[in-house]
N, C-alpha and C positions, 0 to 999 in steps of 0.2 A: 679216199674219203667219198667222192663223186661217184666212184663203181661201185662200192656200197650199198649207197643210195639207189645210183639204179637199178643195181641187185634187187634190192627190197621193192623197189615200184616195182616193174616186170613179176615180184611174185604175185605182188598184189595184189595188178590187173590186167594179167595173160589167165588165169585160175579159171578151172573149169569143173565145175560140179559134177559132169557123170565123168569124171578121171578120180581112182578113187587114189590113185597116185602123183595130182598133181596135191597143190594149193590152196583151199575155197577159203576166201576170207571173206566177211560179210561186209558190207557199206563199197560204199562208189567210188568217187576220187578227193574226196576229204581223206579215208584212211593212207589210200598213197602216198598223200601231201602229208599224213602226221608219218608216216612210213621214212620216207624221202627225207626230214625234218628230224626225227633219229639216226639215220644214219650220218647225216651230218655233226649232229652234236656229238655221237655216241658210239659213230666207224673204227675210230682211231688204235689205236694196236696198243697191247700193253707194251710195248719196248720204251713207249714214254715213260710207265713208270717203275723202270727198271727190270719189268720181270720179260721171261719170254715164254713167246705163246703164237697162239692164233687171234685176229682183231678180235675183239670184244663184241660184237655186233655179229659176227660169224660162229660167233660160239652160242649168242643167246637165240639164235636163228635156223643155230644146226637141228635144233631135235622136228621144228615145221619143215626145213629143207630138203631135211634129209633124202628125199625119194623124188623133189624138185628136179626139173634139168634147169639146172640158178649157176655161173661162173661168175668169178670175182676178176676184176679183169687190173693189174696194175697200171698206174697214169704211162706211166714211164720217166724217162730223167728228163724229155722239152716241158714236162708242166712244171718240173721241180726246179730247171732253171730259167723257166721265165718267173714263176714265185724268186728266184733270188735277185733275177735285172728286178721284177719288182720292190721289195724290198731296198735297194741301191737306190734305187731312181726314185725312191720316195725322203730317202737319207741323205742324198745330194740335193732335192729341192726345201729336206727343210735345214741343214746345213743354209744355202744360198739368202732362203729368210733368212735364218737368224741372224746373217753377218749384215741384209742393209739391214735389218732394221737397228741390230745396239754393233753395227762396227762403227770406225771411222767414219762411214761418210754418211751415217743419220743426221736425221732430224734434229736443227737445235733446242723446238719444241716436243722431244721426241720423251722428256721426264712429265709433264703435263699434258700428253699423248697416253704413256703409263699409265697414269694416276686412276683418267677413265676411262681404260678398261675391264673386264666383269673381271670379278673376284680381283680386285688390286687388293684390296686392304685384308681381302686373307691370305690371301697370298705373302702381302708383307707382316701378317701376323701367324706365318706358318698356321694358316686354317684356325687359329686356337688352341693349339694342343697343349703347349703348356697351358695356360690362363684354366680349362680343360680339366687336365691333369693334376692343377694344381686346386682347384675345388675341389674335385670328387677321390680321388681316391688320397692325395695327402692327407685332402685335412681328415678324410677317413679316417687315416693309418695314425694322425696324429689325436684322434679323438678315440682312437680305441689303446695307444697308448697310457692317455691320463682312465682309461677304464681300467685298464688291465695293471694299472702301476699303485688306481684306490684300490683291488680287488688285495695286487702283492702287501700292501704296508698293511688292511684290514682284515681280512680276512689271513692269506699264506701266514704275514706275519702272528697279528692275533692269532691265530692256532697255536703255535710253535710258541709265543710268551704265555699261550694257557697250557698247554701243555707242561712247560715250566717251571710254574709258579705251581702244579697240582703235584709235577714232580719234589720241587720247594720239599712244599708239606708236608708230602709223605714222607721224604727222610725226616724232617723235624719227629712224626707220628715215632715215627720207628727209631729214631735216636735216641726221646723222651722213654718208649718203651726199654729198649736196650738199654740205657742208663739208671733207670727208676726201677723196674719189676724185674728183671736176668740181672742184672746185677746188683740187684737190689738182696735177693735171695741170697743171693752164691755171695754176695758181703753178709751177711743178716748169721746166714752159717760160719762162717770162718770170724765173726765175731763172739757168737754161742760159744761153737767150739777155743775158742783162746779162753774162753770166762770161766767155763768150766775149768779146762786146763790149769789156772791160776786161784779156782780153789780148790781142785783135786789134789794141788802140790800140796798143801798146809798139813793134810795127813801124813805125808810119807816127812816122818821125822828123824826119822834110822834108831830111833829105841826097841831095843825087844817088848820091850812090858806093855809099850802103848797097840804095836801087835797084837799080843798075848790079847791084852782086853780087847783087842776088838775081834779077832777072834774069840774067844770065849762069847762076848756080846754076840755073836752072830747065827755061834751056835746055838746058845738063849736064847735066839729069836725062831729060829728057826725048828726049835723045838716044841716052841709058844702055838707057833702057829700049826703044828702037824697037828695035838692034843686037838685045839679047835675043830682042826677040821675031821680028824680022822671021832669027835666024837661027834 
């Protein structure tokens, strides 16, 4: 990252206006400092994100540095070994400090000293994360539960029960129509047919003279009817 920042700084400060192949950026030390700062923060490799390719800063500056004579040198293994040694040394120092403060040879008044440290109460109470979570998300979730319960009871169940009542009413109406109108008409025709059959059955006596009288009466009825109609 230091080499990337150095390259951006060289490109910004060594630009000349009379050479069209050189980078010409307006400004002065402030632009150079901002370029170096951007190189420190954003000049890392995409390998850190599980991807492959050139470092991000080199890709971003490639269109403007395409014709500039800028080389990005690798820092080498010495810097990496130095940083590893520094991290191990800091870890060892932190271990010795923690052992001296919390180990068997700690001060007898270390508990009182701990209470006097900054943020002791916050750390003891885990920064009140549980209380904040209880007062915010849990409380809101419980209130939302009650609201949803009332909606389910009065709105959803109300709609379902209303539809059930309407269905029962419609079933009663259609049942009454079927029983008293449809079945009533069918039963009326059936009862009328039975009554007419009972009355006509009395005409069939089985006597020949009755049938002759009926035949003669019919002939006479039609003869009289034809007489009046033709006249």
